[in-house]
C-alpha positions, 0 to 999 in steps of 0.5 A: 500500500502507499502507506507502507511504501512511505513508512519510515524505518527507525533502523534504516533511516532514523538511527543513522541520523541519531548516530551522526547528530545525537550520539554524543548525548543520546547514545548511552553505549557511546557515553551519552547521558541524556534521554536514550535514543539508541532504540526505537522504543526509547526514542518513541517515548520522546518523539514529540519533544524531539520534533519540537526541538529540531524544529526550533531555530539555532540559538533558541534555548533547547534547539537540537541537535546541539552543536550541529546545524539545523536538520534539513527538510529531508532529515 
């Protein structure tokens, strides 16, 4: 179906982005000590806050990804 064809995979699409932009803080196995985004279930619990923070503008308090440029529309 169209919905299945457009589905986002955590492992294939989200996790690589988290590893590239968020691992310093959000991947415990890499030394991160903030909210755990290392697996789907942990990340899903924070989804609304993640979206809110990545939609902020750099310089705003709470903007993520910390110390990185704003994510692109594709990201």
